[in-house]
C-alpha positions as CSV (number, residue, x, y, z in Angstrom):
1,M,-0.1,-0.1,0.1
2,V,1.8,3.2,-0.8
3,Y,0.0,6.3,1.5
4,D,-0.6,9.8,0.9
5,L,0.9,11.0,3.0
6,I,3.1,10.1,6.1
7,I,3.9,12.2,9.9
8,I,6.9,11.2,11.7
9,G,6.7,12.2,14.9
10,G,3.7,12.2,17.5
11,G,4.5,15.8,19.3
12,P,1.7,18.6,18.8
13,A,3.0,19.1,15.5
14,G,2.8,15.2,14.0
15,V,-1.2,15.7,15.7
16,A,-1.9,19.0,14.7
17,A,-1.0,17.9,10.9
18,G,-2.7,14.1,11.1
19,V,-5.9,16.3,12.4
20,Y,-6.2,17.8,9.2
21,A,-5.4,14.9,7.0
22,A,-7.6,13.0,8.1
23,R,-10.4,15.7,7.2
24,K,-9.2,16.1,4.1
25,K,-9.4,12.5,3.8
26,L,-5.5,11.6,2.7
27,K,-4.2,8.5,3.2
28,T,-2.1,9.2,5.7
29,L,0.0,7.1,8.8
30,I,1.6,8.5,11.8
31,A,4.8,6.8,12.8
32,T,5.8,7.6,16.3
33,Y,7.5,6.0,19.7
34,S,5.1,7.9,21.8
35,F,3.1,10.9,21.9
36,D,5.3,12.6,24.9
37,G,6.8,15.5,22.8
38,Q,9.8,17.9,25.3
39,S,6.7,19.8,27.3
40,V,6.1,16.0,28.8
41,V,8.0,17.0,31.7
42,S,6.3,20.2,33.0
43,P,4.0,20.6,35.7
44,G,2.2,23.0,34.4
45,I,2.0,24.9,30.8
46,E,0.1,27.9,30.3
47,N,0.8,28.9,26.5
48,W,-1.3,26.4,24.8
49,I,-4.1,28.4,23.3
50,G,-7.6,27.7,24.9
51,T,-6.5,26.1,28.0
52,P,-4.9,28.0,30.7
53,N,-2.9,25.5,32.5
54,I,-2.4,22.2,31.8
55,S,0.8,19.9,32.8
56,G,2.7,17.8,30.1
57,T,1.4,14.2,30.6
58,D,-2.1,15.4,30.0
59,L,-0.9,17.5,26.6
60,S,-0.5,14.6,25.4
61,K,-2.8,12.6,26.4
62,A,-5.0,15.2,25.3
63,L,-3.3,15.4,22.0
64,K,-3.8,11.4,21.1
65,A,-7.1,11.5,22.1
66,H,-7.9,14.4,20.0
67,L,-6.2,12.1,17.2
68,D,-8.0,8.3,18.1
69,I,-10.8,10.4,16.9
70,Y,-10.0,10.2,13.6
71,R,-8.0,7.3,13.5
72,G,-9.6,4.5,10.9
73,E,-10.2,3.8,7.4
74,N,-8.1,7.5,6.2
75,L,-6.1,7.6,9.5
76,M,-3.7,5.0,10.8
77,I,-1.4,5.3,13.4
78,K,2.1,3.1,13.7
79,E,3.4,3.3,17.9
80,G,6.4,2.8,19.5
81,V,8.5,2.8,16.4
82,R,11.9,5.1,15.6
83,V,12.3,5.9,11.9
84,T,15.7,4.9,10.7
85,K,15.6,6.3,7.5
86,V,13.7,8.1,4.9
87,E,15.1,6.9,0.7
88,K,13.6,8.1,-2.0
89,I,12.0,5.8,-5.0
90,D,9.9,6.0,-8.3
91,S,6.3,6.2,-6.5
92,G,7.8,9.1,-3.6
93,F,9.1,7.5,-0.7
94,R,9.9,4.8,1.7
95,V,9.8,5.0,5.5
96,N,12.4,2.4,7.6
97,T,11.4,2.2,11.1
98,D,13.5,0.6,13.4
99,D,10.6,-3.1,14.0
100,G,12.4,-4.1,11.0
101,Q,9.3,-2.0,8.8
102,F,9.2,-0.1,5.6
103,Y,6.1,1.8,4.1
104,E,5.5,3.8,1.2
105,A,4.0,7.4,1.1
106,K,4.5,9.7,-2.1
107,A,4.9,12.4,0.5
108,V,6.2,13.1,3.9
109,L,5.5,15.7,7.1
110,V,9.2,14.9,9.7
111,T,7.8,16.8,13.2
112,T,9.6,14.7,15.2
113,G,11.3,17.9,17.2
114,S,14.6,17.9,19.4
115,K,16.4,16.3,22.5
116,R,18.8,18.0,25.1
117,R,21.9,19.0,24.2
118,K,24.0,17.4,27.0
119,L,27.4,18.4,28.5
120,T,30.9,16.3,27.6
121,I,33.1,18.1,29.9
122,P,34.8,15.6,31.8
123,G,33.0,14.0,34.8
124,A,29.4,14.6,32.6
125,A,29.3,11.1,31.9
126,E,30.0,10.0,35.1
127,Y,27.5,12.1,37.4
128,E,24.2,11.5,34.7
129,N,22.0,10.9,37.3
130,K,24.4,11.9,40.4
131,G,24.2,15.2,40.9
132,I,23.4,15.8,36.8
133,T,20.5,16.6,35.5
134,Y,18.2,17.8,32.1
135,C,15.2,18.8,34.1
136,A,14.4,20.8,36.3
137,S,10.7,20.2,36.8
138,C,11.2,16.4,37.1
139,D,13.9,16.8,39.7
140,G,14.3,20.5,41.5
141,P,12.6,18.9,44.5
142,L,15.0,16.7,45.3
143,F,17.9,19.2,45.1
144,A,15.7,20.9,48.4
145,G,18.5,22.6,50.6
146,K,21.5,21.9,48.3
147,E,23.6,24.6,46.7
148,V,22.5,24.1,42.8
149,V,24.2,25.1,39.1
150,V,22.3,25.8,35.7
151,I,23.7,25.6,33.9
152,G,22.6,28.0,29.9
153,G,21.9,31.9,30.3
154,G,19.4,31.7,27.9
155,N,14.8,31.8,28.6
156,A,14.7,27.9,29.2
157,G,18.1,28.3,32.1
158,F,16.8,31.6,34.1
159,E,13.4,30.1,33.8
160,T,14.9,26.8,35.8
161,A,17.1,29.1,37.7
162,G,13.8,30.3,38.7
163,Q,11.8,27.0,39.7
164,L,15.1,25.7,41.7
165,L,15.1,28.8,44.4
166,A,11.9,27.4,45.7
167,Y,13.6,25.0,47.3
168,C,17.5,25.7,47.5
169,P,19.0,28.4,49.4
170,S,21.5,29.5,46.0
171,V,21.7,28.9,43.7
172,T,24.1,30.3,40.4
173,L,23.5,30.5,36.0
174,I,26.7,29.6,34.5
175,E,26.8,31.1,30.1
176,K,29.4,31.0,28.7
177,L,28.6,34.2,25.9
178,P,29.6,37.8,27.3
179,Q,26.0,38.0,27.5
180,F,23.5,36.0,28.5
181,R,20.1,35.0,25.6
182,A,17.0,35.2,28.1
183,D,14.6,37.8,27.9
184,Q,15.7,41.1,30.2
185,V,12.2,41.3,31.9
186,T,13.3,37.6,32.9
187,I,16.6,38.3,34.3
188,D,16.1,41.6,36.2
189,K,13.4,39.8,37.7
190,L,15.6,36.9,39.0
191,Q,18.3,39.3,40.2
192,Q,16.3,40.5,42.3
193,N,16.7,37.7,44.7
194,P,19.5,37.7,47.1
195,K,19.4,33.9,46.7
196,F,20.7,34.2,43.3
197,K,24.0,34.4,40.8
198,A,24.2,35.1,37.4
199,L,27.4,34.5,35.7
200,A,28.5,35.8,32.1
201,N,31.9,34.7,30.2
202,T,32.0,31.7,32.4
203,D,33.3,28.2,31.2
204,L,32.2,25.4,33.0
205,L,35.5,23.0,32.7
206,E,34.8,20.0,34.6
207,I,32.4,18.1,37.1
208,R,34.2,16.7,40.4
209,G,32.6,14.7,43.0
210,D,32.2,11.5,44.5
211,K,29.5,9.7,44.7
212,F,27.3,12.1,43.7
213,V,28.7,15.9,42.6
214,S,30.5,17.8,44.9
215,G,31.2,21.0,43.1
216,M,32.9,21.6,39.6
217,I,35.7,24.0,37.8
218,I,34.6,27.0,36.3
219,K,37.1,29.4,34.6
220,N,36.1,33.4,33.7
221,L,36.7,34.0,30.3
222,T,38.0,37.3,31.1
223,T,40.4,37.3,33.6
224,G,41.2,33.4,32.9
225,E,41.0,32.4,36.3
226,T,40.0,29.1,37.1
227,K,38.1,27.7,40.5
228,E,36.2,25.5,41.8
229,L,32.3,26.5,42.5
230,P,30.4,24.0,45.7
231,G,27.2,22.5,44.5
232,Q,25.5,19.4,44.4
233,G,23.3,19.3,41.4
234,V,24.1,20.6,38.4
235,F,21.0,21.1,36.0
236,V,21.8,21.9,32.2
237,E,19.8,23.9,29.6
238,I,22.7,24.4,26.0
239,G,19.2,23.8,24.1
240,H,18.2,21.4,21.6
241,L,19.2,19.1,18.9
242,P,17.0,17.9,16.4
243,A,16.3,14.5,15.6
244,T,16.4,13.7,11.9
245,S,19.4,11.8,11.7
246,F,16.4,9.9,9.5
247,V,16.6,11.9,6.6
248,K,20.2,13.7,6.1
249,D,20.9,12.5,3.1
250,L,17.8,13.8,1.5
251,V,17.6,17.6,2.7
252,D,19.3,20.6,3.3
253,T,20.2,21.1,7.1
254,T,22.1,23.5,9.3
255,P,25.4,22.6,10.9
256,V,23.7,21.3,14.3
257,G,21.5,18.9,11.7
258,S,17.8,21.3,11.7
259,I,15.5,20.5,9.1
260,K,16.3,23.8,6.5
261,V,12.6,25.2,5.7
262,D,10.5,27.8,3.0
263,P,8.8,29.3,6.4
264,R,6.2,30.2,3.5
265,D,4.8,26.4,3.1
266,Q,7.2,24.0,5.5
267,K,9.2,23.1,2.3
268,T,12.5,21.1,2.6
269,S,15.3,21.2,-0.7
270,K,13.5,18.0,-1.6
271,E,10.3,17.7,-3.4
272,G,7.9,16.0,-1.4
273,I,9.8,16.1,2.4
274,W,8.1,18.9,4.4
275,A,9.4,19.1,8.4
276,A,7.9,21.4,10.8
277,G,8.5,21.8,15.0
278,D,11.5,22.1,17.0
279,C,13.5,20.0,14.5
280,T,13.8,23.2,11.9
281,D,15.6,25.5,11.4
282,G,13.0,28.1,12.4
283,L,13.7,31.0,14.6
284,Y,11.3,30.8,17.3
285,H,10.1,26.8,18.9
286,Q,7.3,26.5,20.6
287,N,4.0,24.2,21.0
288,N,1.5,26.6,19.3
289,I,4.4,27.6,16.7
290,A,4.7,23.8,15.7
291,A,0.7,22.9,15.6
292,G,0.5,25.7,13.1
293,D,3.1,25.3,11.1
294,A,2.0,21.8,10.4
295,I,-0.6,22.9,9.6
296,K,0.8,25.3,6.9
297,A,2.7,22.4,5.5
298,L,0.1,20.1,5.8
299,E,-2.2,22.7,3.3
300,D,0.7,22.4,0.9
301,I,1.1,18.8,1.4
302,Y,-2.7,19.3,0.7
303,N,-2.7,20.5,-2.9
304,Y,0.1,19.1,-3.8
305,L,-0.6,15.9,-4.1
306,N,-4.0,16.5,-5.7
307,L,-2.2,19.3,-8.5
308,K,0.3,16.5,-9.0
């Protein structure tokens, strides 16, 4: 069977496109490992339009429930699989999955999002889950009463620091660049808290400890001075890496792997492939934007399939 469309990924972008594809009666397959996007770890999402506050878990359930309404003749869902490769064939594209199966379609929409970028310095691997964590919402309460460090000076880093100030006697934020990248209003708000310290132009060189993290070595990039900073927790917010390795040989990507798209219609460099959400080189990445961009792509895919 050759599908009209295969959607790869089950976050807000993939689900939004799936609903629209089903309503347009395109024969569609959604291939995803799960419907848990990055926001699944959040205890409260307050900017999902139409819902003042919803947990990441409940959002995931709501997205899947909406999609399940349309499951049937025109919409199939293959859950619990990861796509390993997309290949160009005469009829369109072959999508290979890690369970040894493959599926064919005339068009492909990639909505696989991204994963957190991890530290690669000495001690990072040894102390992961032993003081190093990538989720303040999940693990913040475990560090109540402890001194902690946040790595990353963007909005995510400052927001993480804000969460941790509710539990911890001191929170130090480290940013390698000369200036912080977060919104100024967020920076100003946190810097009013006496328990908070922010260090720009500072590099993290090494994580130290015994059974658990006890401190780290940092370097002031202005003076060249190195010193040990005590801390029992390291919360890492240094960005994300797009989950796009399975399509890198077909479409143009940025040096970090983000798929380059035309913002007017989400087309990639390869005819027949579109992309939306955090896996793209779009300037802004949020749940609402991912869903909107996926719908934009789906409208263009529908025209492409019906005008061929």
